[in-house]
C-alpha positions as CSV (number, residue, x, y, z in Angstrom):
1,M,-6.3,29.5,7.2
2,V,-6.3,25.8,6.5
3,Q,-6.4,26.5,2.4
4,D,-3.6,28.2,3.0
5,A,-1.7,25.0,4.9
6,F,-2.9,22.8,2.5
7,P,-3.3,24.2,-0.7
8,R,-5.2,21.2,-2.9
9,G,-8.1,22.5,0.2
10,W,-10.3,19.9,2.1
11,S,-13.9,19.0,2.1
12,L,-16.3,18.6,5.2
13,T,-19.5,17.1,5.2
14,P,-21.7,18.8,7.8
15,T,-23.7,16.1,8.6
16,A,-20.4,13.3,9.0
17,V,-18.9,13.0,11.9
18,P,-15.4,11.1,11.9
19,E,-14.7,7.7,13.9
20,F,-11.2,7.7,12.9
21,V,-8.8,9.5,11.1
22,V,-7.1,7.6,7.9
23,V,-3.4,8.3,6.9
24,A,-1.6,6.9,4.3
25,L,0.3,8.0,1.3
26,S,-2.8,7.5,-0.5
27,A,-5.6,6.8,1.7
28,R,-8.1,6.0,-1.0
29,A,-8.3,1.9,-0.2
30,L,-8.3,2.5,3.5
31,A,-11.2,5.0,3.6
32,A,-13.2,2.9,0.8
33,S,-13.3,-0.4,3.1
34,A,-14.1,1.8,6.0
35,C,-17.2,3.6,3.8
36,R,-18.3,-0.3,3.2
37,G,-18.4,-1.2,6.4
38,G,-20.7,1.8,7.4
39,R,-17.9,3.9,9.8
40,S,-16.9,7.6,8.4
41,V,-13.3,8.6,8.1
42,A,-11.5,11.7,7.9
43,A,-8.4,11.1,5.1
44,I,-4.9,12.8,5.2
45,D,-2.6,11.5,2.4
46,L,-0.8,13.5,-0.6
47,F,-3.3,13.5,-3.2
48,A,-6.8,14.5,-2.0
49,D,-8.3,12.6,-4.7
50,A,-11.6,13.0,-5.8
51,D,-13.2,9.5,-4.4
52,T,-11.8,9.8,-1.1
53,A,-13.2,13.5,-1.0
54,A,-16.2,11.8,-2.0
55,M,-16.3,8.8,0.8
56,T,-14.9,11.1,3.7
57,A,-15.8,13.2,6.2
58,L,-13.2,15.5,6.0
59,C,-10.0,14.8,3.3
60,L,-6.9,16.8,3.7
61,N,-3.6,16.6,1.3
62,L,-0.4,17.4,2.5
63,P,2.3,18.9,0.9
64,S,5.4,16.8,-0.3
65,R,8.3,16.9,-2.3
66,R,9.0,13.2,-3.0
67,L,6.1,11.4,-1.7
68,C,6.9,10.8,1.5
69,I,4.5,12.1,4.5
70,S,6.0,14.7,6.3
71,A,5.8,15.0,10.2
72,G,5.6,18.7,10.2
73,A,2.4,19.1,7.9
74,L,1.2,15.7,9.8
75,R,1.0,17.2,12.5
76,R,-0.4,20.6,11.7
77,A,-3.0,18.8,10.1
78,L,-4.1,16.4,13.3
79,A,-4.0,19.6,15.2
80,L,-7.3,20.8,13.3
81,P,-10.5,20.6,16.1
82,E,-12.1,18.1,13.9
83,L,-9.6,15.7,14.2
84,R,-8.0,16.2,17.8
85,R,-8.9,13.8,19.6
86,L,-9.7,10.8,16.9
87,P,-7.7,6.9,16.9
88,L,-5.2,7.2,13.9
89,V,-5.3,3.8,11.7
90,Y,-2.3,4.6,9.6
91,G,-1.3,2.5,5.8
92,A,1.8,3.3,3.7
93,G,4.3,5.9,4.5
94,F,5.6,5.1,7.5
95,E,7.9,2.7,7.2
96,D,11.2,4.6,7.6
97,Q,9.4,6.5,10.6
98,A,8.8,4.9,13.6
99,D,9.6,7.6,15.5
100,L,6.8,9.4,14.4
101,L,4.2,6.8,15.0
102,A,5.9,6.5,18.4
103,A,5.3,9.9,19.0
104,L,1.8,10.0,17.8
105,A,0.7,7.6,19.9
106,R,2.0,9.4,22.7
107,V,-1.1,11.7,22.1
108,R,-3.7,9.6,20.8
109,P,-4.8,6.0,19.9
110,V,-2.5,4.7,17.2
111,I,-4.1,1.8,15.2
112,G,-1.8,-0.7,13.7
113,N,1.5,-2.2,14.9
114,R,3.2,-0.5,17.3
115,A,6.6,1.7,16.4
116,E,9.2,-0.8,17.5
117,A,7.5,-3.8,15.1
118,V,7.8,-1.5,12.7
119,A,11.4,-0.3,12.9
120,Q,12.3,-4.2,13.5
121,V,10.8,-5.4,10.4
122,K,12.0,-2.5,8.3
123,D,15.7,-2.4,9.8
124,P,17.4,-4.8,7.2
125,L,20.0,-6.4,8.6
126,V,17.9,-6.7,11.6
127,F,15.4,-8.5,9.9
128,A,17.7,-10.7,8.0
129,A,18.9,-11.7,11.2
130,L,15.7,-12.6,12.6
131,L,14.7,-14.8,8.8
132,A,17.8,-16.3,9.5
133,R,17.2,-17.8,13.3
134,L,13.6,-18.4,12.0
135,G,15.2,-20.4,8.9
136,I,13.2,-18.2,6.4
137,P,14.8,-18.0,2.9
138,H,15.9,-14.6,2.3
139,P,18.2,-12.5,-0.2
140,E,21.5,-11.7,1.5
141,V,21.6,-7.8,2.3
142,S,24.5,-5.7,3.1
143,L,24.8,-2.2,4.1
144,S,28.2,-2.4,1.4
145,L,27.7,-3.2,-2.1
146,P,30.0,-6.3,-2.4
147,D,29.8,-5.7,-6.5
148,R,28.0,-5.1,-9.0
149,D,26.5,-8.1,-10.6
150,G,23.6,-9.8,-9.4
151,W,22.5,-6.7,-6.6
152,L,20.0,-4.2,-6.0
153,V,20.3,-1.2,-4.0
154,K,16.6,-0.2,-2.1
155,R,15.3,2.6,0.0
156,A,15.4,1.5,3.7
157,G,11.8,1.6,5.1
158,A,11.0,2.7,1.5
159,S,7.3,1.8,0.7
160,G,6.8,0.5,-3.2
161,D,9.3,-0.6,-5.5
162,G,9.9,2.6,-7.4
163,H,13.2,2.9,-5.1
164,I,15.1,0.0,-6.3
165,R,17.6,-0.3,-8.8
166,R,20.2,-2.2,-10.3
167,A,23.4,-2.2,-8.5
168,S,25.9,0.7,-9.9
169,R,29.3,2.4,-8.5
170,R,28.4,3.0,-5.4
171,L,25.9,2.7,-2.2
172,P,24.2,6.2,-1.5
173,A,23.3,7.2,2.0
174,G,20.4,5.4,3.3
175,H,20.2,2.5,1.2
176,Y,21.4,-1.1,1.2
177,A,21.8,-3.9,-0.7
178,Q,19.8,-6.8,-1.6
179,R,21.5,-9.9,-3.6
180,R,19.0,-10.6,-6.7
181,M,17.0,-13.6,-6.8
182,G,14.8,-15.2,-9.4
183,G,10.9,-15.8,-9.7
184,R,7.5,-14.3,-9.6
185,P,6.6,-12.1,-6.6
186,V,3.6,-13.2,-4.9
187,S,2.3,-11.0,-1.7
188,L,0.3,-12.6,0.8
189,L,-2.0,-10.8,2.5
190,F,-2.7,-11.5,6.8
191,L,-4.5,-10.3,9.9
192,A,-2.7,-10.8,12.8
193,D,-3.8,-10.4,16.5
194,G,-0.1,-10.4,18.4
195,R,0.1,-14.4,18.0
196,R,-1.4,-15.7,15.2
197,I,-2.7,-15.0,11.7
198,L,-5.3,-15.8,9.6
199,P,-4.5,-15.0,5.5
200,V,-7.0,-13.4,3.7
201,G,-5.4,-14.1,0.2
202,F,-2.1,-14.4,-1.9
203,S,-1.8,-12.5,-5.3
204,Q,0.5,-11.7,-7.7
205,Q,2.0,-8.3,-8.9
206,W,3.6,-7.1,-11.7
207,V,6.1,-3.6,-12.6
208,A,5.7,-0.9,-15.0
209,P,8.9,-0.1,-15.9
210,A,10.2,3.4,-16.2
211,P,13.5,5.1,-17.2
212,R,15.1,5.0,-13.8
213,Q,12.4,3.2,-12.3
214,P,12.9,-0.8,-13.7
215,Y,10.9,-2.3,-10.9
216,R,8.6,0.5,-10.7
217,Y,4.7,-1.4,-9.3
218,G,2.2,-2.0,-12.1
219,G,-0.7,-3.8,-10.1
220,A,-1.4,-7.3,-8.9
221,V,-4.5,-9.6,-9.3
222,G,-6.1,-12.2,-6.9
223,P,-7.0,-14.4,-5.1
224,L,-4.1,-16.7,-6.1
225,P,-5.6,-20.6,-6.2
226,A,-4.5,-22.9,-3.2
227,C,-1.0,-22.8,-3.3
228,G,-0.7,-26.6,-1.6
229,R,2.7,-27.2,0.3
230,L,4.2,-23.7,-1.2
231,G,1.8,-21.8,0.1
232,T,1.6,-23.7,3.5
233,A,5.1,-22.9,3.8
234,M,5.0,-19.3,3.6
235,I,1.7,-18.9,5.9
236,D,4.3,-20.5,8.0
237,A,6.7,-18.3,7.4
238,A,4.5,-15.2,8.4
239,A,3.0,-17.0,11.4
240,A,6.5,-17.0,12.8
241,I,7.5,-13.6,11.7
242,A,4.2,-12.4,13.4
243,E,4.7,-14.7,16.6
244,A,8.1,-12.8,17.0
245,V,7.4,-9.7,16.4
246,G,4.3,-9.3,18.0
247,L,2.2,-7.9,14.5
248,V,-1.5,-7.1,14.6
249,G,-3.7,-5.8,12.2
250,L,-3.7,-6.3,8.3
251,N,-0.1,-6.9,6.9
252,S,1.7,-8.3,3.8
253,A,4.8,-10.6,3.5
254,D,6.2,-10.7,-0.5
255,F,7.8,-13.5,-1.3
256,L,9.4,-14.6,-4.8
257,V,8.5,-17.7,-5.8
258,G,10.1,-19.9,-8.9
259,S,11.2,-23.4,-9.6
260,A,13.6,-23.6,-6.7
261,G,11.0,-22.8,-4.4
262,W,10.4,-19.5,-2.2
263,C,11.8,-16.4,-0.8
264,L,11.1,-13.8,1.8
265,L,11.7,-10.2,0.5
266,E,9.6,-8.1,2.9
267,I,7.1,-7.9,5.4
268,N,5.0,-4.9,4.9
269,P,3.7,-4.2,8.2
270,R,0.2,-2.2,7.5
271,P,-2.8,-2.7,5.0
272,G,-1.2,-2.2,1.5
273,A,-1.9,-2.2,-2.1
274,T,-3.8,-5.4,-2.8
275,L,-7.0,-4.3,-0.7
276,D,-8.8,-3.5,-3.7
277,L,-8.5,-7.0,-4.8
278,F,-9.8,-8.3,-1.5
279,D,-11.8,-5.8,-0.1
280,R,-15.0,-6.9,-1.9
281,P,-18.4,-8.9,-1.0
282,P,-18.7,-11.1,0.6
283,M,-15.4,-10.8,2.5
284,P,-16.5,-8.3,5.7
285,S,-15.1,-4.6,5.1
286,L,-10.8,-5.0,5.7
287,F,-10.9,-2.3,7.6
288,G,-13.3,-3.4,10.4
289,L,-11.5,-6.8,10.4
290,H,-7.7,-4.6,10.7
291,L,-9.5,-2.5,13.9
292,A,-10.6,-6.0,15.4
293,A,-7.2,-7.7,14.9
294,C,-5.1,-5.0,16.8
295,A,-8.0,-5.2,19.5
296,G,-6.6,-8.8,19.6
297,Q,-9.8,-10.5,17.6
298,L,-9.2,-12.6,14.0
299,P,-12.2,-14.2,12.9
300,A,-12.6,-18.4,13.0
301,A,-12.8,-18.1,9.3
302,L,-13.4,-15.3,6.1
303,P,-15.4,-16.5,3.4
304,P,-14.1,-17.2,-0.2
305,L,-14.2,-14.8,-2.8
306,A,-15.7,-15.4,-6.0
307,G,-13.9,-14.7,-9.2
308,C,-10.5,-12.4,-9.4
309,R,-10.1,-8.8,-9.5
310,A,-7.3,-6.6,-11.3
311,A,-6.1,-3.5,-10.1
312,T,-3.6,-1.8,-12.1
313,V,-1.7,1.8,-11.9
314,V,-2.0,3.4,-15.1
315,Y,1.3,6.1,-15.3
316,A,1.6,9.2,-17.7
317,T,3.4,8.4,-20.6
318,A,3.5,12.0,-21.6
319,P,2.1,15.7,-19.4
320,V,-1.5,15.4,-19.0
321,H,-3.9,18.3,-18.6
322,L,-7.5,16.9,-16.5
323,P,-10.1,19.6,-17.5
324,E,-12.6,20.6,-14.7
325,G,-15.6,18.4,-14.2
326,L,-13.7,15.3,-16.0
327,R,-16.2,12.5,-15.3
328,W,-14.1,9.4,-14.5
329,P,-15.3,5.6,-15.9
330,D,-16.9,3.4,-13.0
331,W,-14.0,1.2,-13.1
332,T,-11.2,4.0,-12.0
333,A,-10.0,4.7,-8.5
334,D,-7.9,7.5,-7.3
335,R,-9.3,9.8,-9.1
336,P,-7.6,13.1,-9.0
337,Q,-9.1,16.5,-8.2
338,T,-9.6,18.6,-11.8
339,P,-8.5,20.8,-13.7
340,A,-5.1,19.0,-12.6
341,Y,-1.8,18.7,-14.8
342,I,-0.1,15.6,-14.4
343,P,3.5,15.3,-15.3
344,T,5.0,12.5,-16.9
345,G,5.6,9.5,-14.9
346,A,3.2,10.0,-12.1
347,P,0.2,8.4,-11.8
348,L,-2.8,8.9,-13.3
349,C,-5.5,6.8,-11.4
350,T,-6.0,3.1,-10.9
351,V,-7.9,0.9,-12.9
352,L,-10.2,-2.4,-11.2
353,A,-11.0,-5.1,-13.3
354,D,-13.2,-8.4,-12.3
355,A,-13.2,-11.5,-14.1
356,D,-13.4,-14.8,-13.6
357,G,-9.6,-15.8,-13.9
358,L,-6.7,-14.6,-13.3
359,L,-5.4,-14.2,-17.0
360,D,-8.3,-13.0,-18.0
361,A,-8.5,-10.0,-15.2
362,R,-5.3,-8.6,-15.9
363,R,-6.6,-8.7,-19.9
364,L,-9.2,-6.5,-18.9
365,A,-7.3,-4.0,-16.7
366,G,-5.2,-3.8,-19.4
367,R,-8.3,-3.0,-21.7
368,Y,-9.7,-0.6,-19.3
369,A,-6.2,1.5,-19.2
370,R,-5.4,1.6,-22.4
371,T,-9.0,3.1,-23.2
372,L,-8.8,5.5,-20.2
373,C,-5.6,6.5,-22.2
374,R,-7.2,7.3,-25.9
375,F,-10.6,8.8,-23.9
376,L,-7.8,11.3,-22.2
377,A,-5.7,12.2,-25.0
378,M,-9.0,13.2,-27.1
379,V,-9.9,14.8,-24.1
380,E,-6.9,16.9,-24.5
381,A,-7.1,17.6,-28.2
382,A,-10.4,18.7,-28.2
């Protein structure tokens, strides 16, 4: 019955009793952090990757047509006896489903920001009004398209950057226009307790453009070195928003930084893609810190991390057939269950690389990615 509902199947380690259920578009990073902190979790996401399944007590994948969490499928999964009473920790995928978060919170503990807080920071006009009231620089937004020059079109409440387009002749339903700004993308990962924040670290991101996705997420590297007054101003902006909205747990703030200063693009009110950069010794498990911060507890300080880590997403440039039993390199994550067919443009996996500096880490991740692509080409040709 379960396998019929979830075609990729499920795995259960009989000796492991999950304490929490993690739900996200991809639950691997949160599950890995929980595992590093000695906690047993179940995972529900869209992929049920091999490494996610290996580190969780129960791993389910939800059917999805356009990379979004289906409310009905999620409810059916959560009704399983093993999951019925577990607290739920959520990651990416609920930004445009605050009503679903509210409904889930009525029947079980949901650990993270309240549905009202998620709705407030992900509604483009409401959020822009908040930033204006707080005096935080941000791009102009509109629900109509003033003109095509200098504007981007984004889907309201979307996560990731694949939905961002340059403005064309019309604004599709459910989308809004945001004025295009210059600068390099910088993200701040921070903990919040509803009133105060504690920065975890800054990271720099880049895009991996595709024909219809010019701003597709490519990866990130961090931590960035101390940013001086600029960094302090961005931290203060995140703190003001967290206090105004009542943010809790792990969140991230995305900025553009240029010669003229900085502006805030968005708040991601949940643990996000940069967990991989910061969830490593001597940093305590970020999953554990997230739980504590959601309960109103922030540590006095966090230990500094040595060196830098880059995490880059490897996308299929052509259709790839992954054979059964494929042995993935140790520096990969988000490894698909095999055998598998990966269509052009879909993510193959994530590559992680550690080095002393930002540039070295990013270059090493690039070399790993090229090595992986050559290896998979040889495997497919064999």
